[in-house]
N, C-alpha and C positions, 0 to 999 in steps of 0.2 A: 109774402114775407114782410114782416114788420119789426122794427127795432127801435128802442129808445135808450139813451144813456143819460146818466145824471152825474155831473161833476160835483162831488162833495168836497173836494180839496183841489187846489191848483194842478196837482199832478196825478190825482186819482178820480176814476169815474166807475160807476157801476153800470153794467150793461144788461139789458133784458131784450130777448129776441124771440119771435115766433115764426116758425117756418111750416109751410104746408106744401107738399109735393103731389103731383098728379099720380095716378095709378102707375105702377111699373109695367103692367101689361094687362090686356083683357084676358081674364081667366075665370074658370068656374071655382077655382080655389079661392075662398073668401079673403084670405090674408093677402093674396097677391093682387086682388081687385079693389083694395081700399086705398084711400089717400094716406100718405105718410104725414104725421104732424109731430113737431118737436118744439119744446120750450127750452130756451138756453138762458142761463144767468152767468155773469162773469164780472171780473174786475179788470180794468185797464190802468196800467201805471206808466206814466211818461217819465222816464228816468232822466232824459236830456233832449236836446233838439234832435238827436240822431236815434235814440233808442226808445222804443215803446214795447212794453211786455203785456201780454194778456193771458189771463187764466179763465177758463169757462167749463161749465158743466151742462150737458144737454140731456133732457129727460124725454123719453118717448111718451106721447099721449095718445098713440094709436098702437095697433099691434103689428104694424108693417115695418117701422123703422127700428134700429137698434135700441134696446131697452135703456141703456145709459152710456153716455160718451163723456170723456174728460179730454180737454184740449189745452194746449199751451202754444202761444205764438210769440215770436220775437220779430219786431220790424226795426230795420236798420235803414236809415236815410243816408245815401252816399254823400249828399251835399247838405249843409245845414239848412234848415227850414227858414225862409224869410219871415220876418216878423210882420206878416201881413194879416189883417183882421179877416177872420173867416176861413183861413187856409188850414191852420193847425187844428187838430182835434181838441186842444186845450188852449184857446186864445187867451192872451194875457188880460188880466183885470185892468180896467182903467184906474188911474190914481185917484184917491179920495178927492171929491170936489170937482173932478173933471166933468164937463158936459158930455152926454152920450153922443 
């Protein structure tokens, strides 16, 4: 599995993910004896420190996995996220002129 995301706004990110799963079982039936492969694209929206929403579409690129899948996920953090660099999926931008 491999995934990348690109934050194009402080609260929005595009997500691209590739997944490959081993054969479900050893079989003479060709479809069951193949690796499952899926390509997923989506959008992640950070509404606040507590809420993150994600919409995604997954397309089967083998004949083993479901042909098309749509997903929606809501993440709720019970405690507010600490403003620590690298912890949040959308870290804050440094102020202009600040050293890295």
